[in-house]
N, C-alpha and C positions, 0 to 999 in steps of 0.2 A: 840629512843627506843632501849633498850639493848636486845641482845639475850642470855645474861648470864644465866647460870643455877643456879646461886646463887653467893655467895661471890667470888668464884674462877672459872676460866675457864681452868686452867692448871697451869704450872710452867715454870720458866725460870732459868737456871743455867748459869750466865755469867762467863766468864773466868777471869775477873779482876774487879776492882772498878773504871776503867776509863769509866765513864758513857757516855761520848760523843761517843767513839768507840763502846761500848756495845749496846747503844740504836740504833745507826745507823744499826748495824748488825741485831738486833732483828726486828726493823721496816722494814728493807729490806726484811725479810722473811715473816712477817705478812701482809705487804702491798698488795701483789698480792692475798693473800687468803681472805682478809677482805674488800677489797676496800681501797681507799686511806686513810692512817692514817692521821688524822687532828691535833691531840694533844696527848701529852703524859704527864701523871702525876706520880710523884714519891714522896715518903716520903724522906726527906733530912737526916734522922737520920743516915743511914749507908753509905752515899756517901760523900766522901771528897770534891767533887766539882760537882755542878749541872750546866749543860749548859742551856742557855736560848733557844737554837735552835739546831737541829741536822739535817744533810743531810739524806734524805731517797729517794732512787731511783730517783735521779735527781731533787728533790724539797726539801724544808726546812720545818720541823715540829717544832712547838713551844713546849717547855717543861715547865711544871709548877711544882712547888714543894710545899709540904705541910708538916707540922710537927704534926698536930693533926687531920686533916680531913681524912687522908689516913693511913691505916695500915702500919707500918714501914716495914713489910715484903711483901708488895704488890706493884705492878706497874699497872697502867691503861693506855691502849692505846685506843684512841677514833677514830671512823670511821663513816662517814655519812652512809655507806652501812650496816655495821654489828652492829653498836652501840659501845659496848665497849668490850675489852679483859681485864679481871682482872686476873693477874698472880701472883702466889706466886714467890717471888724472893729468890732463894736459894743462900746464900752467896758463893762467888767464892772459898773461902778456905775450903768449906765443902768437906768431903771425898766422894768418889764415892759411897760407899754403902749407906751412909746417903742421898745423893742427889737422888739416885735411889728410895729409900723409899719415900722421900718427893715428887718427881715428880709423882710417881705412885698414892700416896694418893691425890694429888691436881687435878689430871686429871681423877680420878675414878668417873664417873657420876652416879654410883650406890650407892655411899656413900651419907649420908646426907650432905647438904652444910655446909661448915665450913669456918672460917676465916684463913688468912695466919698466923697470930700470934698463933692461936690455933694449927695449924699443926706444927709449929716450936716448941712450948712448948711441944706438945705430943712427938715429936721426941727426944727432950732433956730428957724428963721424962722416956721414954722407953729405950733409947740407950745412954744416956749421951751426952757429948759434941759432936757436929758434927765433931769436929777435932780429937776426940779420936780414931776413927777407920780409920784415914787417911791412904791412900795407902802407902806401904812400901817404894816406890821409890819417894814419895813426899819429898820436902825439904822446911822447913819453916825457914826463917831467918829474923832477925831484922837488919835493916841497921842503924848503928850509934846511936841506942837508940832513934831515933826520931819518933818511932811508925810507920814508913813506912815499910811495909813488902813485901817480894816477895815470890811467890808460883810458883816454877818451874813446878809442875804437872799441876797447873791450866793453865799456859801459853801454855802448850803442848797439852791440850785437846780442842776440839771444844766447842763452846757455845752450850748448849742444850735447846731445847724448846719442851714441850709436852703439848698438849691441849685436852680438852674434846669436843671442837667444831668440 
């Protein structure tokens, strides 16, 4: 049974698209709060590589990926104790002001429940591209035209998690 208030329980703003490192860090934080994390589900749309397992607080958690069953802007962490955590995934390259707006909206339990893709679409409709208001000190570069990008500002900031639970 899930204790979710609806489609989203909060938001997660990872520092990179390295899902192995990012999931381990996220689950390390949520694991003590929700009881042992047993599985993680992601949509493969925006992740270049999906690990089959990640280390979490001294044990290993299986990771499943979906392309149609799970919102592309959402991640689900399952626990025997709490049920599930359904989190909006804010792209790592998102500017700080846009990420703050999205995190606030996703964790606001007074708002009507909404989906992750609906929140992302609303942010884009109201404020344009999430990259448009990027911090002045961020540097966005393409490496050798192979679509691999580096975000210095993203690497310098900590991963952020905000939940309504």
